[in-house]
BAZA-735279 format. One record per atom (N, C-alpha, C, O): atom name; z, x, y; residue in three letters. Coordinates in steps of 0.1 Angstrom, whole numbers, plus 5000, padded with zeros to 4 digits. Layout:
BEGIN
a / Z / X / Y / r
CA / Z / X / Y / ala $
...
END
This chain:
BEGIN
a / Z / X / Y / r
N / 7639 / 3547 / 9398 / met $
CA / 7653 / 3550 / 9411 / met $
C / 7659 / 3558 / 9402 / met $
O / 7660 / 3570 / 9406 / met $
N / 7665 / 3553 / 9389 / lys $
CA / 7675 / 3562 / 9384 / lys $
C / 7669 / 3578 / 9379 / lys $
O / 7677 / 3586 / 9376 / lys $
N / 7659 / 3580 / 9380 / ser $
CA / 7652 / 3594 / 9377 / ser $
C / 7652 / 3602 / 9391 / ser $
O / 7654 / 3614 / 9391 / ser $
N / 7650 / 3594 / 9402 / lys $
CA / 7652 / 3602 / 9413 / lys $
C / 7665 / 3604 / 9415 / lys $
O / 7668 / 3616 / 9417 / lys $
N / 7673 / 3597 / 9415 / ile $
CA / 7688 / 3604 / 9414 / ile $
C / 7690 / 3615 / 9406 / ile $
O / 7696 / 3625 / 9411 / ile $
N / 7686 / 3613 / 9393 / arg $
CA / 7689 / 3623 / 9383 / arg $
C / 7681 / 3637 / 9391 / arg $
O / 7687 / 3647 / 9388 / arg $
N / 7672 / 3637 / 9398 / ile $
CA / 7666 / 3647 / 9402 / ile $
C / 7673 / 3655 / 9416 / ile $
O / 7672 / 3666 / 9420 / ile $
N / 7678 / 3646 / 9421 / ile $
CA / 7684 / 3649 / 9432 / ile $
C / 7696 / 3654 / 9430 / ile $
O / 7701 / 3661 / 9439 / ile $
N / 7704 / 3653 / 9419 / ile $
CA / 7717 / 3655 / 9415 / ile $
C / 7715 / 3666 / 9409 / ile $
O / 7722 / 3675 / 9412 / ile $
N / 7703 / 3668 / 9401 / asp $
CA / 7700 / 3683 / 9393 / asp $
C / 7700 / 3692 / 9405 / asp $
O / 7709 / 3701 / 9406 / asp $
N / 7690 / 3691 / 9416 / phe $
CA / 7687 / 3699 / 9429 / phe $
C / 7700 / 3701 / 9435 / phe $
O / 7702 / 3713 / 9439 / phe $
N / 7710 / 3690 / 9437 / leu $
CA / 7722 / 3696 / 9444 / leu $
C / 7729 / 3707 / 9435 / leu $
O / 7733 / 3717 / 9439 / leu $
N / 7729 / 3703 / 9422 / met $
CA / 7737 / 3709 / 9414 / met $
C / 7732 / 3727 / 9412 / met $
O / 7740 / 3736 / 9411 / met $
N / 7718 / 3727 / 9413 / thr $
CA / 7712 / 3742 / 9415 / thr $
C / 7718 / 3751 / 9428 / thr $
O / 7721 / 3763 / 9428 / thr $
N / 7717 / 3741 / 9439 / val $
CA / 7717 / 3746 / 9451 / val $
C / 7735 / 3751 / 9451 / val $
O / 7739 / 3762 / 9454 / val $
N / 7742 / 3742 / 9448 / val $
CA / 7756 / 3745 / 9451 / val $
C / 7759 / 3757 / 9441 / val $
O / 7765 / 3766 / 9446 / val $
N / 7757 / 3757 / 9428 / leu $
CA / 7758 / 3770 / 9419 / leu $
C / 7752 / 3782 / 9426 / leu $
O / 7759 / 3792 / 9428 / leu $
N / 7741 / 3781 / 9430 / leu $
CA / 7735 / 3795 / 9441 / leu $
C / 7748 / 3799 / 9451 / leu $
O / 7752 / 3811 / 9454 / leu $
N / 7752 / 3788 / 9456 / cys $
CA / 7764 / 3790 / 9469 / cys $
C / 7775 / 3797 / 9463 / cys $
O / 7779 / 3807 / 9468 / cys $
N / 7781 / 3792 / 9451 / leu $
CA / 7793 / 3795 / 9442 / leu $
C / 7789 / 3808 / 9438 / leu $
O / 7799 / 3815 / 9434 / leu $
N / 7778 / 3815 / 9439 / met $
CA / 7778 / 3826 / 9433 / met $
C / 7779 / 3834 / 9441 / met $
O / 7779 / 3846 / 9438 / met $
N / 7780 / 3831 / 9455 / glu $
CA / 7778 / 3839 / 9466 / glu $
C / 7790 / 3840 / 9474 / glu $
O / 7790 / 3840 / 9487 / glu $
N / 7804 / 3842 / 9463 / tyr $
CA / 7819 / 3844 / 9467 / tyr $
C / 7818 / 3850 / 9483 / tyr $
O / 7822 / 3844 / 9493 / tyr $
N / 7812 / 3863 / 9483 / gln $
CA / 7818 / 3871 / 9495 / gln $
C / 7812 / 3864 / 9508 / gln $
O / 7819 / 3865 / 9518 / gln $
N / 7799 / 3857 / 9507 / ile $
CA / 7793 / 3852 / 9517 / ile $
C / 7802 / 3837 / 9523 / ile $
O / 7805 / 3835 / 9535 / ile $
N / 7803 / 3831 / 9513 / val $
CA / 7811 / 3815 / 9516 / val $
C / 7825 / 3816 / 9521 / val $
O / 7828 / 3808 / 9529 / val $
N / 7834 / 3827 / 9516 / gly $
CA / 7846 / 3826 / 9514 / gly $
C / 7855 / 3820 / 9504 / gly $
O / 7849 / 3814 / 9495 / gly $
N / 7865 / 3820 / 9504 / gln $
CA / 7872 / 3813 / 9496 / gln $
C / 7877 / 3802 / 9498 / gln $
O / 7881 / 3797 / 9488 / gln $
N / 7879 / 3796 / 9508 / glu $
CA / 7878 / 3779 / 9508 / glu $
C / 7867 / 3771 / 9506 / glu $
O / 7867 / 3762 / 9497 / glu $
N / 7855 / 3775 / 9514 / leu $
CA / 7844 / 3769 / 9508 / leu $
C / 7839 / 3772 / 9496 / leu $
O / 7830 / 3765 / 9492 / leu $
N / 7841 / 3780 / 9490 / his $
CA / 7838 / 3783 / 9476 / his $
C / 7847 / 3774 / 9468 / his $
O / 7843 / 3769 / 9458 / his $
N / 7859 / 3771 / 9472 / glu $
CA / 7870 / 3760 / 9463 / glu $
C / 7862 / 3745 / 9465 / glu $
O / 7859 / 3737 / 9457 / glu $
N / 7859 / 3745 / 9480 / trp $
CA / 7853 / 3728 / 9483 / trp $
C / 7840 / 3727 / 9469 / trp $
O / 7838 / 3719 / 9460 / trp $
N / 7833 / 3738 / 9471 / leu $
CA / 7819 / 3736 / 9466 / leu $
C / 7820 / 3734 / 9450 / leu $
O / 7813 / 3726 / 9443 / leu $
N / 7831 / 3743 / 9446 / gly $
CA / 7835 / 3742 / 9431 / gly $
C / 7842 / 3728 / 9429 / gly $
O / 7836 / 3723 / 9420 / gly $
N / 7849 / 3722 / 9433 / thr $
CA / 7852 / 3706 / 9435 / thr $
C / 7841 / 3696 / 9433 / thr $
O / 7839 / 3689 / 9424 / thr $
N / 7833 / 3698 / 9445 / phe $
CA / 7820 / 3692 / 9446 / phe $
C / 7808 / 3694 / 9432 / phe $
O / 7799 / 3686 / 9428 / phe $
N / 7810 / 3704 / 9430 / met $
CA / 7802 / 3710 / 9417 / met $
C / 7808 / 3704 / 9404 / met $
O / 7800 / 3701 / 9395 / met $
N / 7821 / 3702 / 9400 / leu $
CA / 7826 / 3693 / 9394 / leu $
C / 7826 / 3677 / 9393 / leu $
O / 7829 / 3671 / 9383 / leu $
N / 7824 / 3673 / 9404 / val $
CA / 7821 / 3656 / 9405 / val $
C / 7805 / 3655 / 9403 / val $
O / 7801 / 3644 / 9398 / val $
N / 7795 / 3666 / 9408 / leu $
CA / 7781 / 3667 / 9404 / leu $
C / 7781 / 3668 / 9388 / leu $
O / 7773 / 3660 / 9382 / leu $
N / 7787 / 3674 / 9382 / phe $
CA / 7788 / 3679 / 9368 / phe $
C / 7792 / 3663 / 9361 / phe $
O / 7784 / 3658 / 9353 / phe $
N / 7804 / 3656 / 9364 / ile $
CA / 7806 / 3645 / 9357 / ile $
C / 7797 / 3635 / 9360 / ile $
O / 7793 / 3628 / 9350 / ile $
N / 7793 / 3631 / 9374 / ile $
CA / 7782 / 3624 / 9375 / ile $
C / 7766 / 3621 / 9366 / ile $
O / 7761 / 3611 / 9361 / ile $
N / 7763 / 3637 / 9366 / his $
CA / 7751 / 3640 / 9359 / his $
C / 7756 / 3637 / 9340 / his $
O / 7750 / 3630 / 9332 / his $
N / 7765 / 3642 / 9339 / ser $
CA / 7771 / 3636 / 9323 / ser $
C / 7769 / 3621 / 9323 / ser $
O / 7766 / 3615 / 9312 / ser $
N / 7770 / 3615 / 9332 / val $
CA / 7774 / 3598 / 9330 / val $
C / 7758 / 3594 / 9331 / val $
O / 7754 / 3585 / 9324 / val $
N / 7748 / 3600 / 9341 / leu $
CA / 7738 / 3596 / 9341 / leu $
C / 7730 / 3601 / 9328 / leu $
O / 7720 / 3594 / 9325 / leu $
N / 7733 / 3608 / 9322 / asn $
CA / 7726 / 3615 / 9309 / asn $
C / 7735 / 3610 / 9295 / asn $
O / 7736 / 3618 / 9285 / asn $
N / 7739 / 3601 / 9295 / ile $
CA / 7751 / 3597 / 9282 / ile $
C / 7742 / 3597 / 9271 / ile $
O / 7744 / 3602 / 9260 / ile $
N / 7731 / 3588 / 9276 / arg $
CA / 7724 / 3586 / 9262 / arg $
C / 7721 / 3599 / 9254 / arg $
O / 7722 / 3598 / 9242 / arg $
N / 7718 / 3611 / 9259 / trp $
CA / 7713 / 3625 / 9255 / trp $
C / 7726 / 3628 / 9242 / trp $
O / 7724 / 3630 / 9230 / trp $
N / 7736 / 3627 / 9247 / tyr $
CA / 7749 / 3626 / 9240 / tyr $
C / 7747 / 3621 / 9225 / tyr $
O / 7749 / 3626 / 9214 / tyr $
N / 7744 / 3608 / 9228 / gly $
CA / 7745 / 3597 / 9217 / gly $
C / 7731 / 3604 / 9205 / gly $
O / 7733 / 3607 / 9193 / gly $
N / 7720 / 3607 / 9212 / ser $
CA / 7706 / 3611 / 9202 / ser $
C / 7710 / 3624 / 9198 / ser $
O / 7703 / 3628 / 9188 / ser $
N / 7717 / 3630 / 9201 / leu $
CA / 7718 / 3648 / 9201 / leu $
C / 7721 / 3646 / 9185 / leu $
O / 7720 / 3658 / 9181 / leu $
N / 7725 / 3641 / 9177 / phe $
CA / 7727 / 3643 / 9160 / phe $
C / 7716 / 3634 / 9154 / phe $
O / 7714 / 3636 / 9142 / phe $
N / 7710 / 3626 / 9160 / lys $
CA / 7703 / 3616 / 9152 / lys $
C / 7686 / 3624 / 9148 / lys $
O / 7679 / 3632 / 9155 / lys $
N / 7684 / 3619 / 9138 / gly $
CA / 7670 / 3627 / 9135 / gly $
C / 7672 / 3641 / 9128 / gly $
O / 7683 / 3645 / 9125 / gly $
N / 7661 / 3648 / 9125 / lys $
CA / 7659 / 3661 / 9121 / lys $
C / 7656 / 3670 / 9128 / lys $
O / 7646 / 3668 / 9136 / lys $
N / 7662 / 3683 / 9129 / tyr $
CA / 7656 / 3694 / 9139 / tyr $
C / 7650 / 3702 / 9133 / tyr $
O / 7654 / 3711 / 9125 / tyr $
N / 7634 / 3698 / 9137 / arg $
CA / 7621 / 3706 / 9131 / arg $
C / 7622 / 3718 / 9147 / arg $
O / 7630 / 3718 / 9156 / arg $
N / 7610 / 3727 / 9144 / ala $
CA / 7609 / 3738 / 9154 / ala $
C / 7606 / 3730 / 9161 / ala $
O / 7615 / 3731 / 9169 / ala $
N / 7599 / 3720 / 9166 / leu $
CA / 7594 / 3713 / 9178 / leu $
C / 7606 / 3708 / 9187 / leu $
O / 7609 / 3711 / 9198 / leu $
N / 7613 / 3700 / 9179 / arg $
CA / 7624 / 3693 / 9185 / arg $
C / 7634 / 3705 / 9191 / arg $
O / 7638 / 3704 / 9203 / arg $
N / 7637 / 3717 / 9184 / thr $
CA / 7648 / 3726 / 9189 / thr $
C / 7642 / 3731 / 9198 / thr $
O / 7650 / 3734 / 9206 / thr $
N / 7629 / 3735 / 9203 / phe $
CA / 7625 / 3743 / 9213 / phe $
C / 7622 / 3736 / 9223 / phe $
O / 7618 / 3742 / 9233 / phe $
N / 7623 / 3722 / 9223 / ser $
CA / 7620 / 3711 / 9235 / ser $
C / 7627 / 3705 / 9239 / ser $
O / 7638 / 3705 / 9232 / ser $
N / 7627 / 3695 / 9252 / asp $
CA / 7638 / 3690 / 9254 / asp $
C / 7633 / 3675 / 9252 / asp $
O / 7638 / 3666 / 9259 / asp $
N / 7625 / 3674 / 9243 / ile $
CA / 7620 / 3658 / 9236 / ile $
C / 7627 / 3654 / 9229 / ile $
O / 7627 / 3660 / 9218 / ile $
N / 7634 / 3645 / 9230 / ser $
CA / 7645 / 3639 / 9220 / ser $
C / 7638 / 3626 / 9210 / ser $
O / 7645 / 3620 / 9202 / ser $
END
Protein backbone atom coordinates (compact mmCIF):
# COMPACT_ATOMS: atom_id res chain seq x y z
CA MET A 1 0.00 0.00 0.00
CA LYS A 2 2.79 2.39 0.92
CA SER A 3 4.57 1.73 -2.37
CA LYS A 4 1.41 2.61 -4.32
CA ILE A 5 1.17 5.89 -2.44
CA ARG A 6 4.83 6.61 -3.21
CA ILE A 7 4.27 5.96 -6.91
CA ILE A 8 1.19 8.20 -6.97
CA ILE A 9 3.07 11.00 -5.17
CA ASP A 10 6.01 10.69 -7.59
CA PHE A 11 3.67 10.74 -10.60
CA LEU A 12 1.85 13.81 -9.27
CA MET A 13 5.16 15.57 -8.65
CA THR A 14 6.20 14.89 -12.24
CA VAL A 15 2.94 16.20 -13.68
CA VAL A 16 2.94 19.30 -11.46
CA LEU A 17 6.57 20.02 -12.34
CA LEU A 18 5.77 19.88 -16.05
CA CYS A 19 2.85 22.25 -15.51
CA LEU A 20 5.02 24.60 -13.47
CA MET A 21 7.50 24.85 -16.33
CA GLU A 22 4.73 26.12 -18.63
CA TYR A 23 4.24 29.47 -16.89
CA GLN A 24 2.93 31.25 -19.99
CA ILE A 25 0.23 28.61 -20.49
CA VAL A 26 -0.99 28.20 -16.90
CA GLY A 27 -0.73 31.84 -15.80
CA GLN A 28 0.55 33.37 -12.59
CA GLU A 29 -2.24 32.42 -10.19
CA LEU A 30 -2.35 28.74 -11.16
CA HIS A 31 1.45 28.70 -11.21
CA GLU A 32 1.49 29.87 -7.57
CA TRP A 33 -1.12 27.29 -6.52
CA LEU A 34 0.76 24.52 -8.31
CA GLY A 35 3.98 25.64 -6.62
CA THR A 36 2.33 25.39 -3.22
CA PHE A 37 0.93 21.97 -4.12
CA MET A 38 4.41 20.90 -5.26
CA LEU A 39 5.85 21.95 -1.89
CA VAL A 40 3.24 19.87 -0.06
CA LEU A 41 3.97 16.88 -2.31
CA PHE A 42 7.71 17.30 -1.70
CA ILE A 43 7.20 17.29 2.07
CA ILE A 44 5.02 14.16 1.87
CA HIS A 45 7.59 12.55 -0.44
CA SER A 46 10.38 13.29 2.04
CA VAL A 47 8.41 11.92 4.99
CA LEU A 48 7.55 8.72 3.11
CA ASN A 49 11.22 8.21 2.16
CA ILE A 50 12.74 9.15 5.52
CA ARG A 51 14.61 5.82 5.77
CA TRP A 52 16.67 6.80 2.71
CA TYR A 53 18.11 9.77 4.58
CA GLY A 54 19.12 7.52 7.47
CA SER A 55 20.96 5.05 5.24
CA LEU A 56 22.63 7.71 3.10
CA PHE A 57 25.95 7.75 4.95
CA LYS A 58 26.01 4.12 6.11
CA GLY A 59 28.30 1.65 4.41
CA LYS A 60 30.92 2.07 1.75
CA TYR A 61 30.34 3.75 -1.56
CA ARG A 62 31.62 1.48 -4.28
CA ALA A 63 30.87 1.94 -7.97
CA LEU A 64 27.68 -0.16 -7.93
CA ARG A 65 26.19 1.73 -4.99
CA THR A 66 27.23 5.10 -6.37
CA PHE A 67 25.53 4.58 -9.74
CA SER A 68 22.41 2.68 -8.63
CA ASP A 69 19.48 3.41 -6.37
CA ILE A 70 20.02 0.23 -4.33
CA SER A 71 20.96 1.04 -0.73
